[in-house]
N, C-alpha and C positions, 0 to 999 in steps of 0.2 A: 727247205727239205724237198725231196722228190718222192714219188710214189702216189698212192691213192688214199683218199679219205672218204668217210661216210658220215652223214649227220644222223644223230640218234636222239630220240626223245627219252630223257632220263627222268624218273619220277621224283623230282625235287622241286621246291617252290621258287624256281628261277625262271624268268621270262625269256627263255632261249633254249634252243637245242644245242647239242655239243658235238664237235667233230672228233672222230677217232681214226687212228691209222688202220688201214686194211691190210692184214697179213696176206701174202700172195695165196696161201693155201685156202683162205676163206673167201676170196674175192668173188668166186662164182656163186656162192651161197647167199651173199648179201644183197637181198632185194627189199624194196620198200614193203613194210608190213611184217617182216620176220622179227622175232625176239632174239636178243643177244645178251650175253653177260659181259659187262665192262667194268673196269675199275673206276671208282668215283671217290676221290679223297682217299680215305683209308678203307673204304668198303668195296664190296662187289655188289652191283645192282643189276636188275633186269631192265633193259631198255628196248625200244622198238625203232627199227631203222626207218628213217623218213626219206632218205635219198639213196639212190644207187651209187656205188663207188664213183668218185670223180677225181681228176688229177689235182694233186695238192698245191702245186705252185711252190715258189720258194719264198716263204715268209719268215723263215728262221725259227719257227716254233717247233718244239719237240712234242709230238702228239702221242698219247697213250694208245695202245693197240686194243682192238676188239679181241676178247679172249675166246669166246665160244658162240657159235650160232645154234640156237635152240630149236629152230623149226626147219623142216625140209621145204615147206611151202609157206608163203605169207599167211600169217594168222589173221591179219587185218587186210581186207581187200582195198583196192585203190579208192573206191567210193567212200568207204568208212574212214580211211585214213584222211582223205580230203575233208570229210565232215568234221573230224577232230581238229584239223588245222584251222578250218573256218571258225569253229566254236572257240578255240583258244584265242583267235584274233578278235572275234566279235565281243566275247565276254571278258577279254583282257585277263586271261588266266594262264598260268604256266602250261606249256604244251605237254610236258612230261606227265603232269597230273591229269590232264584231260585224256590222254591216251590210256593211262592207267585206269581211269574211270570206265573206259570202254571194255576192259577185260574183266572176266569173272574169276572168282575163286583162285585156284592155284596158278591160273594162267597169268596172273599179275606177276608171278615170280618165275620159277623154272619148271612148273608142272607140265607134264606131257599133254599135248592136245590130241587126246585119243577118244573117239566116239565109241562108246560101248553099245552093245546090242540093246535095243529098246525093250525094257521090262516094265511090268506092272505088278502090283501087289494084290493078292486075293486071300480070302479066308480059306483055311484048310478045313477038312471035316472035323478035326480036333478043335479048331478054333471056333466053329459054330457051336459045338457042345460046350466049350469053355465059356462062351458068351452067355449061355443060359444059366450057368451056375457061379460065375465069377462074382465075388462079394462086391457090394456097392462101394466099399472103401477104396477099391482099386480103380479110381476114377480115370486115370490116364490110360490104363490098359483097356478099360471098358469103352472109353470114347474112341480109341484107335480101332478097336474091333468093330464098334458100331458103324464107323465110317465105311467099313468094307462090307457091311451086311448086304447092301443093295447090289453090290457087284464090284469087280476089280477096279482099282484106281492106279493111275500112273504115279511115279515118284513125286512129281510136282504137285499132285492133288492130294497125296496122302503124306503130308509133311508132319511127321511125329518126331519127338525127341529121340536122339540116337539111342539113349539108354532104354527107352520104352521099346523101341523097335528090336533091340538086341534081346530083350527079355521075351518078346513074342516069338522071335525066331528060335530062341533056345527051347521054348516050349512046343515048337512046331505048330503054332496056332496060325501063322501066316506063311505064305510062300510067294516067291518071285517067279513069274512066268512070262514068256515072251508076249508082247502085244500082237494079237493076231492081225493079219492083213484085212483090209476092208473087203469083205465078200458080199455082204448084203447090199442091195441097191440103196442109194441115199434116198431117204423118204422125202416126198415132195413137201414144200412149205405150205402154209395155209394160204387160202385165197386172199389176195390183197384187197383192201378197201379201195374205192375209187380215188381217195386222196393219196393213199400209198402208191397206187399205180402211176399217178401223175408225178409224184415226187421221184419214183424210181426212174421214170423216163427222163426226167431232168438230170439225174445223176449219170445216166447212161450217155446222154448227149454231151455232158461236160467231159466225160472220160474219153470221148473220141479224139480230143485234141492232144492226147498224151498226158503231159503234166497238167493237172487241174486241181483246184481246191474248191470244194463245195461246202457251204455252211448249211447243214441240215437242221433247221430250227423246227423241232417237233414238240408239241405240248406233251406233258407227261402222259404216258399211256397211249401214244399215237402209233406205236409200232416201229420206232427207229431201228431197233435191233434186227427186225426182220429185213429191213432194207440193207443193213450192213451184211447180213447173211447172203442176200441175193447178189450183192456186188462181190463178196468173197468167193461165192460159187463161180462167178464168171472169171475171176482172176485165176482160180485153181484150174478151171477147164482150159484156160489159155496157157497152162504150164507155169504160172507165176505164183508167188507167195504173198501172204498178207500179214501185216502187223496190226494188232488191235491194242491200243493203249487205253487203260482205265486209271482213274485217279487214286483208287484205294485198293489195298489187298483184298478187302472184304467183298469187292465186286468180282474178283476173278473166279471163284468156284462156280457161281451161278452161270456166268457168261461162258466159261470154258465148257461146262457140262452141256449147255444149250448148243454150242457150236459143234461139240463132238457128236451129239445126237444126230445132227444133220450132215456133218462133214467127215465123220470117222475119226480114227485114233491119231491122225496127223496133226492134231491141235494140242499144243504144249503151253504150259504156263512159264512165266519168268518174273519173279518178284522176290523181295527180301525175306518173305516168310518161308522160302525154300532153303535147303541146305546149300552150301557153296558147291558141293558136287552135283546136286540136282540142277542148279542154275547153269553150271558149266556144261552139263550134258545137253540141256535145252539150247544153249548158245551154239554148241558145236553141231547139233542137229539142224538148226536153221541155216548155219553156214554151209553144211553139206547138202542142203536141199531136201532132206528127209522129213523135216517138219514143214508142213504146208502153211500152218498158221501159228503165230506166237501171240498169246494174250498176256500182257504184262503191264506193270506200272512204269513210272517215269524212266527208270534206267534202261528199260527195254528198247528205248529209241536207239541205243548203240548196239543192239544185237545184229550180227552180220547175217545177210541173206544171200543165197545163191542167185535168186531171181525175184527180187522184191517188186511187186506191181501195185500194191494197194496198202495205204495206211489209214486206219480209222482211229480218230481221237474222240473217244466217248466222253461226255461231260466236259467239253473242251474249255469251258469257262473256269474250271476248278483250279484254285490257287495251288493245289498239291502238285501240279505239273511244273511248278517253279521250285528248283532246289534252293533252299534258304541258307545254306552254309557251304563253306568250301568252294567247290566249282558251281557257281550260281547260274545254272542254265535253265532255259524253258524247254521242256520236252516237246510241247506242242509246236513251238516255233522251229526247233531243230527238225522235227518230223517234216515240216513243210520244206525246209531247206534241203533235206535229204531227198524227198520226193522230187523236187525240182531238178536235182542233179541226175536222178534216175529216170526222169520222164514218167513218173508214177502218179497214180490217182490218190488224192487225199479227201477224206470225208471228216469234217468237224461236226460232231453231233451235240446238240444241247437243247433243252427246253428254255434255257435262260442264257443265251450267248453272251460272251464278254463284250464290253463296249468296243474293244479293239477289233474283234471279229465282225461285229455289226458294221463298224465304220469301213472296214476293208470290203465288205460286201457292197456297201453303198458306192464305194469308189470303183467298183467293177473288178477288183483284184480277186474276189471270190464270187462264185456263183451262189446266189441266195436261193435255197430250196425250202420253202415253208411247208409245214405239215400241221395244219390247224385243228384236225379232228381226231378224237380218240378212236381206237379200234372198235370199242363198244359205243353204242349210240348215246350213252349217258355222258353229258358234258362234264368238264372238270368242275369239282365242287367250288362254290363261292366261298371266299374267306369272309367270315363274320367277325367283326371287331368287338371285343368285350372291354368296356371301360371299367377298370378295376379300382379306380379312385374311390376312396371312402367305403369300399366294400370290405367285409370281413373275410379274410382269406385263410384257408386251411392249408398250411404249409405251402403257400403260394398259389393255391388253386381256388378259383372263385366258385360260388354256389352254382352259377349257370353252367360252367364247364363240368362240374361234378354231376349235375343232373343230366347233361347230355351223355356223359360217360355211363351213368346208370342205364339210360335207355338203350345205348349201344350194346351193353353186355346182356341186357334182358332179351334182346333180339338174337343173341348167340353170335354176334359179330365181334371183330377185333378192333382194338384202339391203340393209337400211338400218341404218347405225350413227349414232346420235344423240348429239351432245354439244353442249350449249348454250354453247359458248365458241369464239370465232373465234381465228385465228392459230395459231402453232406451239406455243407454250408461254406460260402466263400469267406466268412469272417467269424472269429470267436471273440466275444466281447465280455468284459467284466461289468456287470450291472452296477456294482458299487462305485468303482472309480473311473470307468471308461477305458481301461487298458484294452488294447487290441493286439492279438497275436500277429507279429510281424516277422518277416524273414530278415535275418541279420546280414544277409549277403546281397539282398535285392531291395529295390523300392517297391515292395509288394507285400500284401497280406498273405498269411498262411491259410490254406484251405483245410477245413476240418473234414477228415475221412473217418467217420465214426466206426464203420465196420472194421477198420484196421487199427483204430485207436491211435491215429497219428494226425499231426498237423504237417501238411506238405506244401512246399512252394512249387507251383506249377511252372515256374520259370527256370529255376536252377536245380530243382529236385531235392533240395535240402528238406529234412524232415526231423521231427522230434515227437516224443510222446505227448498226449494231451494232458496238460497239468490238471491236478485235482483241485487246486486253489489258485487264485490270481497271483502271478509272480510279482505284481506291483504292490498290492495292498493286502494280500492274503485272503481276500473275500472268496466265498464258496459258490457264488451265483455266476457261473460262466455261461453265457447265452450264445447259441449259434444264430447268426443273422444271415438271412438270404437262403436261397434254395440251390441245391445241386441235384444231380441224378439220384444219388443215394437217398436223399431226403424224400423226393417225390416217390421213389420206389417203395420206401418204407411206409409212407402215408397211404399209398394205394393198396399195399398188401394188408394193412390194418383194416382198411375200409371194405376190401373184397376178399375175405379169408377163403372163400370157396373158389376163387378164380386164381389162375396162375399169372403172376406179375413178374416180368423179367426186365433186367437192365442191360442195355448194350452200350458200352462206352469203352475207351481204351484201357481203363482200370480192370474191367471185367474180362477183356479179351486178350489176355496175355499169351494164350496159346491158340494156334490157328484152328485146331480141331474143335476148340470150344466155340469159336465163331460159327463154324459150319454146322455144329450140332444145334445151336440156338436158331440159326436161320432155317434149318430143316424143320425144327419144331414149330416155328412161326407158320411156315407154309402148310404144315400138317395140322394147323389149327389147335396145337397143343398149348399154345400161349395165348392168353386173353388180352393182356395189356403189356405193351412195350414202352419202356422209358429209355430214352437215349439221346445221344448227341448227334452231330452232323454225320456220323457213320451211317445213320439210318436215312439220311436225306438223299442219298445218291443211288439211283438206278435200281433199287430193290423192288421186286414185284411180289406183293403180299395180297393174294386175291380176295381174302375175306376181310380185309381192313377197310372199315367204313368211316372211322372217326379219327381225326388228327387234332390234337390240342397243342398249340404253341404257347408255352408257359409265359414267355416274355420275349419281345423283340426290342425292348427299349435300349438295351446296352449299345446295340449297333446304330441306333438313330443319332447318337452323338459321339461316335467313334472319332478318334483323332486322325485316322488315315482317310485320304480323299476317296478311297475305294469302299469305305465302310457301308454306305447306303446301297451301292451296287451289290455288294455281297449279301447284305440283309435281304434285298429283293430276290436274289437268286436262291438263298437258303429257304426263305419263307415259301416261295413258289415251288421249289423242289420238294420240301416236306409236305406241303399241301397236296402235291401230286401223288403221294402214296395212297390217298383215300379213293375208294370207288373205282379201282382199275379194272375190276372184273365185270363192270356194268351195273353194280348196285349203286344206290344213291349214297353219295359221300358228303360229309360235313366237316368243315374246318373252322376252329375257333382260335382266335388270336387275342391273347390278353395283353393289355398295354395300359400304362399310365399317361400315354401321349396320344390319345385317339384322334386329335386334330392335327397331328404333324402332317404338313402338306404332302411330303413325298410318300409317307405311309398311306395317306388317303388315295393318292394317285395309284399306288400299287394295288390296294384293295378294291377300288372302284373301277379302275380301267386296265389293270393287269400289268405284267412285266414289260410289255412292249412300250406302253405309255411311260412307265418309269424310266426305261432306257432312253427314250426320246428326251425326257426332261434332263436326265443326267448328261447326255451328250451336249445339250445346249449349254449347261453349266461348264462342262469341260472345255468347250470351245472358247467361252468367254475368259476362263481362267488360264488358258493355254496349258492344259494338262493332257496326258494321253487320253485318246489317240491323236490329239491335235498338236502334241509336242513330244519330245523324247527326253528321257531322264536317265541319269546315272547317279548313284549314291556312293560316296566315299564314307566308310565307317572306320572309326578308330576307338580302341579301348585300352585302358591301362589301370594298374592298381593305384598309381599316382593320379589323383583327381585332376590335376591341372594339365597333364600331358596331352590328352586327346584333342582338346580345343586348340592348344598351341600347335600341335602337329598339323591339324586341318587348316589352321590359319596360314601356316607356311605353304601347305599344299594349294590353297586358293590362289596364291600369288603365281603359281605356275600357269594358271589359266587366264591370266590378265591379257596376254597377246591374242587370245581367241575371242574376237569381238562378237561372233555369232553364237557364243556359248555363255549363258548367264550363270553366275555362281551366287548362291545365297550365302549369307553370313553363317559360319559354322555354329551349330546349336547343340545343346545336349539332346540325347535321344529321348524318345517318349518315356521309356523307363531308363532313367539316367544310370542307375546302379543295378548291375545284374551279375550274380555269381561272384561278387567281390570286386568287380571291375567297373570303373566309371566309363560311360560310353558317350560318344558324340558323333555327329554326322555332318557332311557337307553335300548339299544337293546341287547337281549340275543339270541345266535345262537348256534345250535348243529346239528351234523350229525344224531343224534339219538333222536327220539321223546321220547323214554323212559328215556334217560338221562336227557333231558330237564325237563320232568315231575318230576323226582326225585329231581332235584335241586329246582324246584318251590315248591314242597311239603315241602321241608325242610326250605325254606327261606321266603315264603310269610307270614306265621303266625308270623314271627319275624320282618317284616317290620314295623308293628305298634309299636314296642318297640324302634325303632331308635329315637335318640334325637329330631329330627325335625318333627317326624311323625304327631304330633298333630297340627303342624303349616302349613302343606301343605295338599292339596287334591291329593291323589295318587290312582292309579289304575293299574291293571294287564290286559294285552290284549294278550291272547294266540292265535296263528295263526292270527296275525293282518291283516286286509284287506288293510291297508295303513300304511305308516311310517311317517306321518307328523302330 
């Protein structure tokens, strides 16, 4: 055939783009990055143009035509489109799904890319009156109004349910007003400590080279955020924009507010707690250049910018930066690739850097910028180990920890108890016959959630009512074994009836304004004791918090994954760092049944740096990351024999690649999950390039294997875990 064709990324799970015929009337509009409507099978889908029209040649094929061009100008710029193509190639994921992941909301389909005028929400006079008399039972409305009491909030920061917002608008209790231009001079930042000044100078020196990656390793409370602010101010003054990535939605309100106080209203949020429309508007504002700073979670790495000059990855070690299903990318690593293409500056910040980042700093790929001193003269609290063997525990809490908690509350200070397990108890046991409540779809026990009266599987989500008698023997003595956040919260509420005890975990924080309310109450010292999971371990600043109790770290000491000890060290160090941040003396107590574990002793006695050094030596001997490169092929099926058989055939495809080692396919750590039997095949190589060559040659062929259509399979490059 003759004429012109164009290549289009279509959102389907196929490892290729698709060529379509270019009608003459549309040829001038078809530029890389514009969305188009095209036929695909019997459907009409929205795709993105990857290549400008090119001559078709005479191959005898009959190409289907592009039907409509949806954008007047490219929605994805050349740099972002190139990043998507790189990511699809590196992570071995279909290009159409990668490009779709970079688009928000209605822009994945045929929505108009229209940037509305910037608005914010504020309480009306009627709303202030209503807040004083609104009954307590109207919790959602009260919380939404309370959030606006201190002042107006942008849509991204006042994310309430649509129905609640509609009711408030109908009552004229809230109103939308334009965001005012920044007229007040930006307040100066605090005076830097000598250690901060040295670190800032090192960051400035690194940035003079254009593209640079700096690993800012600062102990908790050392003032890393202030250094981020100083570098963002420099970027904005030079007419550039900044992207700040955080690992959890819970960290965005505090950080966004702090940046706005210094930088003005051009700081926007971008995360899944916002509505699709709000995310879309922030995305378009960054693309237009009207948003100077975007603060967002993992997916914000794909936000387009007009003039991106700086990317900050806060808590860079956090595994939340790795997408664990579908398109399995690392936002931290993609941020570095993106900055390299734009000749931008990258700051990776953490008190407990990942071993990969520490290794890259040692190899000279990153500039290592240490920040060893807290802003306040008080040093970080020492972790004291509590050997709880043979002790009588009250709901998992030792007498020594409870006595320390008593003293803390008597001083009028706040305490945090950390346990990385939701629910009331991880197991329900029949005392008469030994029956244990198990998930019928997974190789897992059901967790007791007493407040909801349910047994819930934390792996597949299955749930059922708590039985009144044993389903096996009819016995009536059903015992909860072990501790979760609910049980600790209840025990402390009973012990301290005059103090306010609150729980912060994902069960409690179903609505975003609930999280903001609780965090505000902590900072206002309205909460005396916090009980929570790893949500509390990351980046929060609670000035009056002086005591941290770690209920147990034992589970991580013998985790099946090779990263388990590294993550235990990071989590313990981060949680401990919440204490004594305002200069008061802090104390940290860690309960364990393994007080002599050598790596736990290393962490407690010599700190995270020494633990990281020991783990790097182990990794080098075992040829594990960062001294080797991994990919994991996963397969699952309802038929128990299929996953291993499929992966056995897949392993044969790698036989010609002598510089890639393949392990025998094995069942996954949890073999049965959500009714599917799971297995995995590990690929390992000393050379990243060699592993990529092998994957490039074999992944397109996996779909042709005999059992490929009978299993669900996926490829995970640089896996964050191996179970």
